[in-house]
C-alpha positions as CSV (number, residue, x, y, z in Angstrom):
1,M,-2.3,-7.6,-18.6
2,S,-5.2,-5.0,-18.6
3,Q,-7.4,-7.0,-16.4
4,A,-4.5,-7.8,-13.8
5,F,-3.4,-4.2,-13.2
6,N,-7.4,-3.4,-13.3
7,K,-7.4,-6.1,-9.9
8,I,-4.2,-4.4,-8.5
9,F,-5.7,-1.3,-8.9
10,W,-8.9,-1.8,-7.3
11,G,-6.8,-3.7,-4.5
12,V,-4.6,-0.9,-3.6
13,L,-7.8,1.6,-3.7
14,F,-9.3,-0.9,-0.9
15,T,-6.4,-0.4,1.2
16,F,-6.6,3.4,0.7
17,I,-9.9,3.4,1.7
18,D,-10.8,3.2,5.5
19,I,-14.4,3.8,6.0
20,H,-15.7,2.6,9.1
21,I,-19.7,2.0,9.8
22,I,-20.4,1.3,13.1
23,I,-17.4,-1.3,14.1
24,I,-16.9,-3.0,10.4
25,D,-14.6,-1.4,7.5
26,I,-16.5,-1.4,4.6
27,F,-13.1,-1.2,2.3
28,P,-11.4,-4.2,4.5
29,D,-7.8,-4.3,3.9
30,T,-7.9,-7.6,3.7
31,L,-10.0,-7.8,0.9
32,G,-7.8,-5.2,-0.7
33,Y,-4.5,-7.1,-0.5
34,Y,-6.4,-10.5,-1.9
35,F,-7.4,-8.6,-5.1
36,I,-3.8,-7.7,-5.5
37,Y,-2.8,-11.0,-5.4
38,A,-5.5,-11.7,-7.5
39,G,-4.4,-9.5,-10.2
40,V,-0.6,-10.1,-10.2
41,K,-1.8,-14.5,-10.4
42,L,-2.8,-13.2,-13.8
43,L,0.3,-11.9,-14.7
44,P,2.5,-14.1,-17.1
45,V,4.5,-16.5,-15.0
46,Y,7.7,-15.4,-16.6
47,V,7.6,-12.0,-14.6
48,P,10.3,-12.7,-12.2
49,S,9.2,-10.2,-9.2
50,S,5.7,-11.7,-9.2
51,Q,6.0,-14.7,-7.1
52,K,7.4,-11.7,-4.1
53,V,4.3,-9.5,-4.8
54,K,2.0,-12.7,-4.3
55,N,3.9,-14.2,-1.1
56,V,3.6,-10.5,0.5
57,A,-0.2,-10.0,-0.6
58,I,-1.7,-12.9,0.8
59,L,0.7,-12.6,4.1
60,L,-1.1,-8.9,4.4
61,S,-4.3,-10.4,3.8
62,I,-4.2,-12.8,6.6
63,V,-2.4,-10.4,8.9
64,T,-4.5,-7.5,8.5
65,L,-8.0,-9.3,9.2
66,P,-7.9,-7.7,12.8
67,T,-8.2,-3.9,11.1
68,M,-11.5,-4.6,10.1
69,F,-12.4,-4.2,13.7
70,Y,-10.0,-1.7,15.0
71,Q,-12.2,1.1,16.0
72,N,-14.1,-1.1,18.2
73,V,-10.9,-1.7,20.0
74,V,-9.9,1.8,20.2
75,I,-12.9,2.6,22.2
76,N,-13.1,-0.5,24.4
77,T,-9.5,0.2,25.4
78,L,-9.4,4.0,25.6
79,G,-6.8,4.6,28.5
80,Q,-5.5,1.5,28.1
81,I,-1.7,2.4,27.3
82,P,0.0,-1.1,27.0
83,I,-3.0,-2.4,24.7
84,L,-3.0,1.0,22.5
85,F,0.9,0.8,22.5
86,E,0.7,-3.0,21.1
87,W,-1.8,-1.4,18.4
88,S,0.7,1.0,17.2
89,I,3.8,-1.6,17.2
90,Y,1.2,-3.8,15.2
91,Y,0.2,-0.8,12.5
92,M,3.7,0.0,12.2
93,F,4.7,-3.6,11.0
94,L,1.8,-3.3,8.9
95,E,3.2,0.1,7.5
96,L,6.4,-1.5,6.7
97,V,5.4,-4.9,5.4
98,N,3.1,-2.7,2.9
99,L,5.9,-0.7,2.4
100,I,7.9,-3.9,1.2
101,L,4.8,-4.6,-0.8
102,V,4.8,-1.6,-2.5
103,Y,8.6,-2.1,-3.2
104,Y,7.8,-5.4,-4.9
105,T,5.1,-4.0,-6.8
106,F,7.1,-1.4,-8.4
107,Q,9.8,-3.8,-9.3
108,L,7.2,-5.9,-11.2
109,M,5.9,-2.8,-13.0
110,M,9.6,-2.3,-14.1
111,D,10.0,-5.9,-14.9
112,I,7.2,-5.5,-17.4
113,V,7.8,-2.1,-19.0
114,S,11.6,-2.8,-19.3
115,K,10.7,-6.1,-21.0
116,W,9.0,-4.3,-24.1
117,G,11.3,-0.9,-23.8
118,L,8.7,1.2,-23.1
119,E,11.2,4.1,-21.8
120,A,8.8,6.9,-20.9
121,L,6.7,4.1,-18.6
122,V,10.1,3.1,-17.0
123,R,11.4,6.9,-16.3
124,R,7.6,7.7,-14.9
125,T,7.7,4.4,-12.6
126,S,11.5,4.7,-11.6
127,K,10.4,8.3,-10.7
128,T,7.4,7.7,-8.7
129,F,9.0,5.0,-6.8
130,T,11.9,7.0,-5.7
131,I,9.8,9.5,-4.3
132,Y,6.9,7.2,-2.9
133,V,9.5,5.2,-0.8
134,S,11.5,8.1,0.0
135,V,8.3,10.0,1.1
136,T,7.0,6.9,3.1
137,L,10.1,6.0,5.0
138,I,10.3,9.8,6.2
139,L,6.9,9.3,7.7
140,I,7.5,6.1,9.1
141,L,10.7,7.7,10.8
142,F,9.0,10.4,12.2
143,Q,6.1,8.3,13.7
144,T,9.1,6.9,16.1
145,F,9.5,10.8,17.4
146,M,5.5,11.5,18.0
147,M,5.1,10.5,21.5
148,N,8.3,13.6,22.0
149,M,6.5,16.2,19.9
150,T,4.5,19.0,21.9
151,R,0.4,18.6,21.2
152,D,0.8,21.8,18.2
153,F,3.7,20.3,16.5
154,L,1.8,16.8,16.5
155,F,-1.1,18.3,15.4
156,M,0.7,19.8,12.6
157,Y,2.9,17.0,11.9
158,I,-0.6,14.8,11.3
159,I,-2.2,17.2,8.9
160,I,0.9,17.7,6.6
161,A,2.1,13.6,7.1
162,S,-2.1,12.6,6.2
163,I,-2.0,15.2,3.0
164,V,1.8,13.9,1.9
165,G,0.5,10.3,2.2
166,I,-2.7,10.8,0.3
167,I,-0.9,12.6,-2.4
168,M,1.5,9.5,-2.7
169,E,-1.2,6.8,-2.7
170,I,-2.8,9.3,-5.3
171,A,0.3,9.0,-7.3
172,L,0.5,5.2,-7.1
173,L,-3.2,5.0,-8.4
174,I,-2.6,6.9,-11.1
175,L,0.5,5.1,-12.1
176,L,-1.2,2.0,-11.7
177,R,-4.2,3.1,-13.7
178,K,-2.0,4.1,-16.7
179,Y,-0.5,0.8,-16.4
180,R,-4.1,-0.6,-17.3
181,S,-4.3,1.3,-20.3
182,V,-1.1,0.0,-21.8
183,K,-1.4,-2.5,-24.4
184,I,1.5,-5.0,-24.6
185,V,1.6,-7.8,-26.9
186,E,2.3,-11.2,-25.4
187,L,5.3,-12.7,-27.3
188,V,4.8,-16.6,-27.5
């Protein structure tokens, strides 16, 4: 169980970190989503929501291939509004599918800890889930209004949304780290 959540942890971390060297992302999201898939694959088959997580993780690992070179595309198309608009729709789609993956991942974690009656971890997971999904949906909703914001308000929104997004990802990583250290005796 610990090895599975270790891979899931590293997968989420890879999708969280976005560092480009020249034009290549050195922590590609594709690899992160594959780590999530590989981690969930190590979980026992009787966990009901594991198949949903695996399916969405594989979908995201394929669909995020273009993000490895996104920075180069933006530089080459600067000023070409239709292409930038298409990329923003693509990224909005990725955010929504990633939110679905996170939803299923939380469901997977709840299935695991509920089965063994770890009530403290059930409450912590449920609370983190509620806050994470609520805040993420609010941030996605506000993105639709970005084109109508003034420059000052847009700058303030980007700073606040970035900080809140980082806090949410760190909260998820801390929870996954807690799951790595949980010792569960497998039932035969």
